[in-house]
C-alpha positions in Angstrom: -73.7 1.6 27.7 -73.0 4.5 25.4 -69.6 4.3 23.8 -67.1 7.0 22.0 -65.4 4.9 19.1 -62.3 4.0 20.2 -64.6 2.2 23.6 -65.9 0.6 20.6 -63.0 -0.7 19.2 -61.5 -1.6 22.8 -64.8 -3.7 23.2 -64.6 -5.4 19.6 -61.1 -6.2 20.6 -61.4 -7.9 24.1 -64.4 -9.8 22.1 -62.1 -11.8 19.6 -59.0 -11.9 22.0 -61.4 -13.6 24.6 -63.0 -15.9 21.6 -59.2 -16.2 20.7 -57.3 -17.4 24.4 -60.2 -19.4 25.5 -59.6 -21.4 22.2 -55.5 -21.3 22.9 -56.7 -22.3 26.8 -58.5 -25.4 25.4 -61.5 -24.6 27.3 -64.8 -25.3 26.1 -66.1 -22.3 23.8 -68.8 -20.4 25.5 -72.4 -19.1 24.6 -72.9 -16.1 22.5 -74.6 -14.8 25.3 -72.6 -15.9 28.0 -69.4 -14.5 26.1 -71.8 -10.9 25.9 -72.0 -11.2 29.8 -68.5 -11.1 30.0 -67.5 -8.0 27.0 -70.5 -6.2 29.4 -68.6 -7.0 32.6 -65.4 -5.8 30.7 -67.3 -2.7 30.0 -68.2 -1.5 33.2 -65.6 -2.3 34.5 -63.4 0.1 32.0 -66.0 2.9 32.8 -66.0 2.6 36.6 -62.3 2.3 36.6 -61.8 5.8 35.9 -63.5 6.4 39.4 -62.3 3.8 41.4 -59.3 1.9 41.6 -60.8 -1.9 40.4 -57.3 -2.8 38.1 -54.6 -1.7 36.3 -55.2 -4.1 33.7 -57.9 -2.5 31.0 -56.1 -2.8 27.7 -58.9 -5.4 26.2 -56.1 -7.8 24.6 -54.3 -8.0 28.7 -57.8 -8.5 30.4 -59.0 -10.8 27.7 -56.4 -12.7 28.9 -55.0 -12.5 32.4 -58.5 -11.3 34.0 -60.8 -13.1 32.0 -59.2 -16.7 30.4 -57.7 -17.0 33.4 -60.6 -16.8 35.7 -62.3 -19.4 33.2 -59.5 -21.9 33.6 -60.4 -22.1 37.1 -64.1 -23.7 36.1 -61.8 -26.6 35.2 -61.1 -27.4 38.9 -64.4 -26.7 40.2 -65.5 -30.4 39.9 -68.5 -31.1 42.2 -68.7 -27.7 44.0 -72.5 -26.1 44.3 -70.9 -23.1 46.1 -68.5 -20.7 45.9 -67.0 -18.0 47.6 -64.7 -15.5 46.0 -62.7 -13.9 48.6 -62.1 -10.6 48.4 -63.2 -10.5 45.1 -62.8 -6.6 43.9 -63.4 -6.1 39.5 -65.2 -9.5 40.2 -61.7 -11.6 39.3 -62.9 -14.8 39.5 -65.8 -15.4 40.7 -67.7 -12.8 37.6 -66.2 -15.2 35.1 -66.8 -18.9 37.0 -70.4 -17.3 37.6 -70.9 -16.8 33.8 -69.3 -20.2 33.0 -71.4 -22.3 35.5 -74.4 -21.2 36.0 -75.2 -24.4 38.3 -72.6 -22.8 40.7 -74.5 -20.2 43.6 -71.0 -18.0 43.6 -70.7 -15.2 46.3 -68.6 -12.3 46.2 -66.7 -11.3 49.8 -65.2 -7.3 49.3 -64.7 -5.3 51.9 -64.9 -2.0 50.5 -68.2 -0.3 50.8 -67.3 0.9 46.6 -66.2 -2.0 44.9 -68.9 -4.0 46.6 -71.6 -1.5 44.8 -69.8 -2.0 41.9 -70.2 -5.7 41.8 -73.4 -5.5 42.8 -74.1 -3.2 39.6 -72.6 -5.8 37.8 -75.0 -8.8 39.4 -78.2 -6.5 38.3 -76.4 -5.7 34.5 -75.5 -9.5 33.6 -78.8 -11.0 35.4 -76.4 -12.9 37.0 -79.1 -15.0 39.3 -76.3 -17.2 40.9 -73.9 -14.2 42.0 -74.7 -12.8 45.1 -72.4 -10.0 46.8 -71.4 -9.6 50.6 -69.6 -6.6 52.1 -67.2 -7.8 55.0 -63.8 -8.7 55.8 -62.5 -12.1 55.4 -62.0 -12.4 59.2 -65.3 -11.6 60.1 -67.0 -13.5 57.9 -68.4 -17.5 58.4 -67.3 -19.2 55.3 -67.3 -22.6 56.7 -70.6 -24.0 54.8 -68.8 -23.3 51.6 -67.6 -25.9 49.4 -64.9 -24.2 47.2 -63.0 -21.2 48.8 -60.9 -19.1 45.8 -58.7 -15.9 45.8 -57.1 -14.4 43.2 -54.9 -11.1 43.7 -55.7 -10.6 47.3 -54.0 -7.5 49.2 -52.1 -8.6 51.6 -52.6 -12.5 50.4 -49.7 -14.6 53.0 -51.2 -12.6 56.0 -55.2 -13.5 55.3 -54.7 -16.6 53.3 -52.8 -18.3 55.9 -55.8 -18.6 58.7 -57.6 -20.0 56.3 -55.7 -22.8 54.4 -55.4 -23.8 58.7 -58.9 -23.8 59.5 -60.6 -25.6 55.7 -62.6 -28.4 56.5 -61.8 -32.0 55.4 -64.7 -31.1 52.2 -63.2 -27.8 51.1 -60.8 -26.7 49.3 -59.0 -23.3 48.3 -58.1 -22.6 44.6 -55.5 -20.0 44.5 -54.7 -18.0 41.3 -51.0 -17.3 42.5 -47.6 -17.7 41.8 -45.3 -20.4 43.7 -43.5 -18.3 46.0 -46.9 -17.7 47.9 -47.5 -21.5 48.1 -44.5 -21.2 49.5 -45.0 -19.0 52.2 -48.5 -20.6 53.0 -46.3 -23.7 52.9 -44.0 -21.9 55.9 -46.4 -19.7 57.8 -48.8 -23.5 58.1 -46.1 -25.9 58.8 -47.7 -27.7 55.9 -50.7 -28.3 57.7 -52.5 -28.8 53.8 -52.1 -30.9 50.8 -51.0 -28.7 47.5 -52.2 -29.6 43.8 -50.0 -27.2 41.6 -51.7 -26.6 37.9 -49.5 -23.9 35.3 -52.1 -21.4 33.8 -51.4 -21.8 29.7 -49.5 -18.8 28.6 -48.6 -17.5 31.9 -44.8 -17.4 32.9 -44.7 -18.1 36.8 -48.7 -17.7 37.8 -50.3 -21.5 38.6 -53.3 -22.8 40.5 -52.9 -24.3 43.4 -55.5 -26.4 45.4 -55.7 -26.7 48.7 -57.0 -29.2 51.0 -56.8 -30.7 54.2 -54.2 -34.4 53.8 
C-alpha cells in the first residue's frame, strides 16, 4: 500500500503502540507475521474509512488499544472453541484479530452491509486469512446454531439484537460480548436472566468488559 509520510508515521506508531499494549495487557507476544497482518488491516481500515464509515477511531494509539488489543484480549476466553461467529463484524473487530491470533479457529464475519462485507472480503485476501470467511446477512436471517462461540463488539441496536441470541443459545454455546456492564443488565432484564454470565474487566478500560454468556 502506497503511503504518504504522515501515513508511514501513523503505521509505525500503530505498530509500536500495538506491541507495547499487548505486553501491558499481559498477553502473549505475537509473531512478526501476525503483527504485519494487523498492521496491514489497520492500513486498509484507514484507507477505506475515507470513503465508507467503518469506525470513528483511527488514531494509531487509540486504534491499537481500543480495536486491536481489546479484540486480542478476547482470545484468552476462546478456550476450546473451533468455530466463531462475529455478529455484525463491521470493520472486522474482534473477528480479524482473533483469526490472526488463532489459526486453528475458523472465524466467520457476519455483516449485513454490502460495503462493509466487501471490505472484509478484501481484508481476507490481503492478509491471506484461510481461516476467515465473510457472510453477508442479517443476524435474524442467519442460522448460527452450529457455531461454538458467538461474539459481538459495538453492534448497532445491541440490546434489541442480542437478547434473542442469548435466549436461544444451545447448552454448549457461549456468547462473548465486548461491552459495558449496562448492556449486561439490560439483557438480563429483557430475558429474565435466562443465562449465566461471567464478566472480566478489560485491562486499561474504565468501564468496558468481556462478558461470557451461556445457558445455566
